[in-house]
N, C-alpha and C positions, 0 to 999 in steps of 0.2 A: 437459112440458118437463123435460129432465134437470137435475140439480142442477149449477149453475155453468155451464150452457150459454151463458147470455147473456154471461158474463165471457169465456168461450172465444171466442165470436163477436166480441166487441169487441176482444179481443187480436189475433185473426186479421185483422180489418179494419185495425187500427192498424199491424200488421206489413206488410200489403200497401201501405198508404198510405206508410209510411216507405220501403219498398223502391222504390216508384214515384218518390218524391221524390229518392232517391239516384241512380237511373238517369237521371232528368231532369237532375239537376245534372251528372252525368257527361257526358251528351250535350251540354249547353250548354257545358261546359268544352272538350270536343273541338272543338266548332264554333268557339269563340273562338280556340283554338290554330290551327285551320286558317285562319281569317280573318287572324290575325296573321302566320302563315307566308306567306300570299299577299301581305300588305302588305310584309313584309320582302323578298320576291323582287322585287316591283314597285319598292321603294325602291332596291335594288341596280341594277336595270335603268335606272331614271331617273337615278341618280347617274352611272352609266357614260355614259349618253347626254349628260348635261349636262357631264361632264368632257371628252368628245370635242368637244362644241360649244365649250367654253372654249378648248381647244387649237386648234380651227379658227379661232376669233376671233383668237387670238394669231398664228397662221400667216398669216392674211389681213392682219393689221396689218403683219407683216414684209414680206409680198409687196408691199403698197402702198407701204411706205417705200422698198423697193428700186426699185420702179418710179418713185417720186418722184425718187430720186437719178439714175436713168438719164435721166429727162426733163430734170433740171437739167443734167446733163453735155451733153446736146444743146443746151440753151439757152446754156451757156457757149461751146461751139464756134461756135454761130451768132452770138453777141455778139462774139466775137473776130474771126470772119470779117467781120462787118459793119463793125467798127471799122477793120480792116485795109483793107477795100475802099474805105472813104470817107476813109482817112487821108491828109491833106496831108503829114504827116511822111514817110510811106513814099515818096510820089511825089517829094518834094523830095530825100530822102536817096538814092533810086535815080538821081535826076538829077545827083547829085554835090554838092548844096548842103550847106554846113556852117555852124556858128555857133551863137550863143546862141539866136537866134530859132527855129532848126530844132530845137534841143534842147528848147526850151520847147514846141513843137508835139508832140514825142515824149512829154513829160511829160503833156500834155493828153490824148493818145491813151491813155496808160496809166491816167490818172485816169478816162477814160470807160469803159475796160474794167473797172477796179476798181469803179466805181459800178454797172455792170450785174451784175458778179459778186456784189456785196453785195446787190442787189435779189433776185437769183436765190436766194442763200443764205437771205435773210430769208423768201422764199416757201417754201423747203424746210422751214425750221424751223416756220413757221406751219402748213403742211400736216401736218407730223409731229404737232404739238400737236392739231390737229383729228382726225387719225386715232386718236391715243391716247385722246382724249375719247370718240370713237365706240366704240372697243374697250372702254373702261372702262364705258361705259353698257351695252353688251351683256353684259359680264362680270358687272356688278352684277345685271342681270336674272336671269342664270343662277344666281348665288349666292343670290338671293332664292328662286328655284325650289327650290334645294337645301335651303334652310332650311324651306320648306313641306313638302318630302318628309320631312325629319327630324322635323318636328312630327307627321306622320301616324303615325310608329312610336315616338314618344317614350315613350308610356305602354304598358307591357306589361299584358296582361289579368290579372285577379285572379280566382281561382275564387270562386264564390258560397259563402256560409257553409254549412257542413254542416247538413243538416236535424236537428232535435232528435229524439233517440231517443224513441220512445213509452214512456209509463209503462204497464206491463202490470198488469192487475188480477190479484189473487191468486184463482185458480180454486178452491182449497181453501177459502179464507175465504168466497168467494161461495157455494159448495156448503153450507158450514156454516150460513150465514145463511139460505139457502133451506130447509134442513132445520129450522132453528130456527123459521122462520116457519110451516112446515107443522105442526110440533109444537105451537106456540102456538094455531094455528087448530083443532087437533083436541082439545085439552084441554077447552075448554068443552063439547064434545059428550059427554065421559065424566064430567064433573064435576058 
Protein backbone atom coordinates (compact mmCIF):
# COMPACT_ATOMS: atom_id res chain seq x y z
CA UNK A 1 0.00 0.00 0.00
CA UNK A 2 1.31 3.47 -0.91
CA UNK A 3 2.20 5.94 1.73
CA UNK A 4 -0.94 8.03 2.60
CA UNK A 5 -3.17 5.97 0.26
CA UNK A 6 -5.71 5.30 2.99
CA UNK A 7 -6.00 9.03 3.74
CA UNK A 8 -6.41 9.78 0.02
CA UNK A 9 -9.14 7.13 -0.26
CA UNK A 10 -10.96 8.49 2.79
CA UNK A 11 -10.70 12.04 1.43
CA UNK A 12 -12.09 10.96 -1.94
CA UNK A 13 -14.97 9.06 -0.29
CA UNK A 14 -15.79 12.09 1.90
CA UNK A 15 -15.70 14.39 -1.16
CA UNK A 16 -18.06 12.08 -3.12
CA UNK A 17 -20.41 11.84 -0.14
CA UNK A 18 -20.44 15.63 0.30
CA UNK A 19 -21.07 16.26 -3.43
CA UNK A 20 -23.92 13.71 -3.39
CA UNK A 21 -25.46 15.44 -0.35
CA UNK A 22 -25.20 18.84 -2.10
CA UNK A 23 -26.86 17.47 -5.25
CA UNK A 24 -29.59 15.80 -3.19
CA UNK A 25 -30.24 19.07 -1.35
CA UNK A 26 -30.39 20.91 -4.66
CA UNK A 27 -32.87 18.37 -6.12
CA UNK A 28 -35.07 18.56 -3.01
CA UNK A 29 -35.07 22.37 -3.15
CA UNK A 30 -36.03 22.41 -6.84
CA UNK A 31 -38.82 19.94 -6.11
CA UNK A 32 -40.09 22.08 -3.22
CA UNK A 33 -40.08 25.16 -5.46
CA UNK A 34 -41.96 23.29 -8.19
CA UNK A 35 -44.59 22.09 -5.74
CA UNK A 36 -44.93 25.61 -4.28
CA UNK A 37 -45.30 27.09 -7.77
CA UNK A 38 -48.06 24.60 -8.53
CA UNK A 39 -49.77 25.49 -5.26
CA UNK A 40 -49.53 29.19 -6.14
CA UNK A 41 -51.07 28.61 -9.57
CA UNK A 42 -53.86 26.49 -8.06
CA UNK A 43 -54.43 29.19 -5.44
CA UNK A 44 -54.88 31.84 -8.14
CA UNK A 45 -57.28 29.62 -10.07
CA UNK A 46 -59.31 28.82 -6.95
CA UNK A 47 -59.42 32.48 -5.89
CA UNK A 48 -60.60 33.55 -9.34
CA UNK A 49 -63.30 30.88 -9.33
CA UNK A 50 -64.48 31.77 -5.83
CA UNK A 51 -64.55 35.48 -6.69
CA UNK A 52 -66.67 34.69 -9.75
CA UNK A 53 -68.93 32.57 -7.55
CA UNK A 54 -69.29 35.44 -5.04
CA UNK A 55 -70.17 37.83 -7.85
CA UNK A 56 -72.68 35.28 -9.09
CA UNK A 57 -74.25 35.06 -5.63
CA UNK A 58 -74.62 38.85 -5.53
CA UNK A 59 -75.99 38.94 -9.05
CA UNK A 60 -78.51 36.23 -8.22
CA UNK A 61 -79.50 38.15 -5.07
CA UNK A 62 -80.19 41.27 -7.13
CA UNK A 63 -82.13 39.27 -9.72
CA UNK A 64 -84.31 37.70 -7.02
CA UNK A 65 -84.93 41.09 -5.37
CA UNK A 66 -85.99 42.59 -8.69
CA UNK A 67 -88.28 39.64 -9.34
CA UNK A 68 -89.69 40.02 -5.82
CA UNK A 69 -90.55 43.65 -6.56
CA UNK A 70 -92.13 42.78 -9.89
CA UNK A 71 -94.28 40.20 -8.15
CA UNK A 72 -95.22 42.81 -5.55
CA UNK A 73 -96.25 45.28 -8.29
CA UNK A 74 -98.57 42.65 -9.73
CA UNK A 75 -100.01 42.02 -6.27
CA UNK A 76 -100.53 45.79 -5.81
CA UNK A 77 -102.46 45.96 -9.08
CA UNK A 78 -104.52 42.88 -8.23
CA UNK A 79 -105.31 44.25 -4.76
CA UNK A 80 -106.35 47.61 -6.21
CA UNK A 81 -108.50 45.94 -8.90
CA UNK A 82 -110.08 43.67 -6.30
CA UNK A 83 -110.96 46.57 -3.99
CA UNK A 84 -112.37 48.59 -6.89
CA UNK A 85 -114.39 45.65 -8.18
CA UNK A 86 -115.96 45.01 -4.77
CA UNK A 87 -116.21 48.69 -3.83
CA UNK A 88 -119.62 49.88 -2.65
CA UNK A 89 -118.21 53.40 -2.75
CA UNK A 90 -117.54 53.25 -6.49
CA UNK A 91 -120.97 51.78 -7.20
CA UNK A 92 -122.76 54.40 -5.11
CA UNK A 93 -120.57 57.23 -6.41
CA UNK A 94 -121.21 56.28 -10.05
CA UNK A 95 -124.92 56.07 -9.18
CA UNK A 96 -124.79 59.73 -8.12
CA UNK A 97 -124.91 59.26 -4.34
CA UNK A 98 -123.11 61.79 -2.15
CA UNK A 99 -122.75 62.56 1.51
CA UNK A 100 -120.78 61.70 4.59
CA UNK A 101 -121.67 58.01 4.57
CA UNK A 102 -120.49 57.70 0.97
CA UNK A 103 -117.22 59.50 1.83
CA UNK A 104 -116.83 57.14 4.78
CA UNK A 105 -117.17 54.14 2.40
CA UNK A 106 -114.44 55.73 0.22
CA UNK A 107 -112.15 56.03 3.22
CA UNK A 108 -112.81 52.37 4.08
CA UNK A 109 -111.88 51.35 0.52
CA UNK A 110 -108.69 53.39 0.74
CA UNK A 111 -107.91 51.80 4.11
CA UNK A 112 -108.46 48.32 2.60
CA UNK A 113 -106.06 49.15 -0.23
CA UNK A 114 -103.56 50.60 2.26
CA UNK A 115 -103.75 47.48 4.41
CA UNK A 116 -103.12 45.20 1.41
CA UNK A 117 -100.25 47.43 0.22
CA UNK A 118 -98.71 47.34 3.73
CA UNK A 119 -98.95 43.52 3.81
CA UNK A 120 -97.38 43.25 0.37
CA UNK A 121 -94.60 45.69 1.37
CA UNK A 122 -93.97 43.69 4.54
CA UNK A 123 -93.69 40.49 2.47
CA UNK A 124 -91.22 42.21 0.12
CA UNK A 125 -89.03 43.30 3.05
CA UNK A 126 -89.15 39.86 4.71
CA UNK A 127 -88.30 38.15 1.44
CA UNK A 128 -85.42 40.57 0.90
CA UNK A 129 -84.06 39.73 4.35
CA UNK A 130 -84.30 35.99 3.64
CA UNK A 131 -82.57 36.44 0.29
CA UNK A 132 -79.78 38.47 1.88
CA UNK A 133 -79.30 35.86 4.61
CA UNK A 134 -79.03 33.11 1.96
CA UNK A 135 -76.55 35.19 -0.04
CA UNK A 136 -74.52 35.94 3.10
CA UNK A 137 -74.43 32.24 3.96
CA UNK A 138 -73.12 31.37 0.48
CA UNK A 139 -70.64 34.24 0.56
CA UNK A 140 -69.39 33.11 3.98
CA UNK A 141 -68.78 29.61 2.62
CA UNK A 142 -66.82 31.05 -0.27
CA UNK A 143 -64.80 33.31 2.05
CA UNK A 144 -64.02 30.26 4.22
CA UNK A 145 -62.88 28.42 1.10
CA UNK A 146 -60.62 31.35 0.22
CA UNK A 147 -59.09 31.32 3.71
CA UNK A 148 -58.36 27.60 3.32
CA UNK A 149 -56.67 28.32 0.00
CA UNK A 150 -54.55 31.08 1.58
CA UNK A 151 -53.52 28.71 4.35
CA UNK A 152 -52.22 26.23 1.77
CA UNK A 153 -49.68 28.72 0.43
CA UNK A 154 -49.04 30.75 3.58
CA UNK A 155 -45.72 29.12 4.38
CA UNK A 156 -43.02 29.34 1.76
CA UNK A 157 -40.56 26.46 1.53
CA UNK A 158 -37.19 26.81 3.22
CA UNK A 159 -34.14 25.03 1.82
CA UNK A 160 -32.55 22.32 3.91
CA UNK A 161 -29.42 23.16 5.84
CA UNK A 162 -26.29 22.97 3.75
CA UNK A 163 -24.36 19.74 4.32
CA UNK A 164 -21.27 20.04 6.50
CA UNK A 165 -18.08 20.17 4.49
CA UNK A 166 -15.94 17.13 5.19
CA UNK A 167 -12.74 17.48 7.16
CA UNK A 168 -10.00 16.16 4.90
CA UNK A 169 -7.10 14.21 6.26
CA UNK A 170 -3.59 15.48 5.66
CA UNK A 171 -2.12 13.05 3.14
CA UNK A 172 1.45 14.24 3.79
CA UNK A 173 1.10 13.70 7.54
CA UNK A 174 -0.46 10.28 6.93
CA UNK A 175 2.44 9.34 4.59
CA UNK A 176 4.93 10.55 7.21
CA UNK A 177 3.22 8.47 9.88
CA UNK A 178 3.23 5.44 7.55
CA UNK A 179 6.96 5.99 6.86
CA UNK A 180 7.63 6.41 10.56
CA UNK A 181 5.82 3.19 11.40
CA UNK A 182 7.75 1.38 8.67
CA UNK A 183 11.01 2.80 10.02
CA UNK A 184 10.27 1.78 13.61
CA UNK A 185 9.36 -1.72 12.53
CA UNK A 186 12.66 -2.08 10.60
CA UNK A 187 14.98 -0.75 13.38
CA UNK A 188 14.67 -3.82 15.62
CA UNK A 189 15.84 -5.91 12.66
CA UNK A 190 19.14 -3.97 12.43
CA UNK A 191 19.67 -3.27 16.00
